[in-house]
Structures are given as C-alpha cells and as structure tokens.
GUPAZA-75333 format. One record per residue (C-alpha): z, y, x. Coordinates in steps of 0.1 Angstrom, whole numbers, padded with zeros to 4 digits, always signed. Layout:
ZYX/...
REM end
This chain:
+0000+0000+0000/-0010+0034+0014/+0009+0066+0015/-0007+0078-0018/+0004+0046-0035/+0039+0050-0022/+0041+0086-0034/+0029+0075-0069/+0055+0048-0070/+0082+0072-0059/+0071+0098-0085/+0073+0071-0112/+0107+0061-0100/+0119+0097-0100/+0107+0102-0136/+0124+0071-0148/+0157+0080-0131/+0155+0115-0144/+0154+0102-0180/+0182+0077-0174/+0204+0103-0156/+0197+0130-0181/+0210+0109-0210/+0244+0109-0193/+0245+0143-0177/+0227+0165-0201/+0257+0179-0220/+0281+0182-0191/+0293+0212-0171/+0281+0215-0135/+0312+0199-0119/+0313+0171-0144/+0276+0164-0138/+0283+0159-0101/+0312+0135-0109/+0291+0116-0134/+0261+0114-0110/+0284+0099-0083/+0295+0073-0109/+0259+0065-0118/+0249+0062-0081/+0280+0040-0075/+0269+0017-0104/+0234+0015-0088/+0249+0002-0055/+0250+0034-0035/+0288+0032-0031/+0290+0069-0040/+0317+0095-0044/+0318+0133-0050/+0342+0158-0036/+0347+0195-0040/+0345+0213-0006/+0375+0236-0002/+0368+0253+0031/+0374+0290+0036/+0338+0294+0048/+0324+0278+0016/+0321+0296-0017/+0337+0282-0048/+0316+0257-0065/+0303+0237-0035/+0305+0200-0036/+0294+0170-0016/+0279+0137-0028/+0285+0109-0003/+0266+0076-0005/+0279+0049+0018/+0251+0024+0011/+0214+0028+0005/+0198+0001-0016/+0163+0016-0008/+0170+0019+0030/+0141-0004+0040/+0117+0017+0021/+0133+0050+0032/+0132+0041+0069/+0094+0036+0067/+0087+0063+0041/+0110+0094+0045/+0095+0107+0013/+0119+0085-0006/+0148+0107+0006/+0129+0138-0003/+0121+0125-0038/+0158+0117-0044/+0169+0151-0032/+0143+0167-0056/+0157+0145-0084/+0192+0158-0078/+0180+0194-0078/+0163+0188-0112/+0191+0169-0128/+0219+0191-0116/+0200+0224-0117/+0215+0232-0084/+0208+0238-0047/+0209+0206-0027/+0211+0204+0011/+0208+0169+0027/+0229+0170+0059/+0230+0132+0067/+0206+0103+0058/+0210+0066+0065/+0172+0064+0069/+0175+0086+0100/+0204+0066+0114/+0234+0083+0099/+0263+0061+0086/+0260+0078+0052/+0238+0100+0030/+0255+0134+0024/+0243+0160+0000/+0258+0195-0002/+0255+0207-0038/+0258+0243-0051/+0250+0257-0084/+0218+0277-0086/+0224+0314-0079/+0225+0334-0110/+0203+0365-0109/+0217+0395-0127/+0195+0424-0138/
REM end
C-alpha cells in the first residue's frame, strides 16, 4: 500500500473515531472532555491519563494527555502521518490547541499531548 492509500486509511479512521468520540464528548465542558478522552483512549488500549498542568509558567486551563502504550505503533513508526492525524483528531474533538511533545513512534517512552483551550478572540 502506497502513501496515498495509507493517508486514505488514516483519514477514514479519523472520521470514524471523531463520530465515536463526539458521542461521548459533545455535551461536556473542556476539562471534562479531556478527562473523558483519556478514559476512551484507555479503553482502546493506550493506557492513557490526563492531568492539569499547575506550573507557574503555564496559564490556567493547560492539560496534558499521556499515553503509555500505542496500539498503532508499528504503523506510526513507518508512517509518521498516523501521529499527525491523531493530533488533528484531538484538535477537532476538543476544539483546542494541541502540542505533541513526545511520541512513541520517535522513540519516546510515552506519547504526550499538551492541551489548551482555543484562544477566544474579543472584538
């Protein structure tokens, strides 16, 4: 399967996951969405947890999602786009800013996502 086929497959997977996740996250507040996303990912085998970051240099509302296992690691090691697609999924489902600081596909022990609410623009 070529790169185009992989991207199609990853896009289909993202669309399916979005629908599944949205059913559980849709009506929740931002912080609760992150907690529920961690529960979902844990159920899927990612061994996930979420934490609020309470550092003085971080603004309120910053969280991290940690995944200690990657069920799609073999795919992600060969096709880094898998990690990008998952990060995009988190952005869409949480309506937030997502920074990926660690990925198992690049040799880190965990996947770590820093999550912040989208900045509100005031007129």
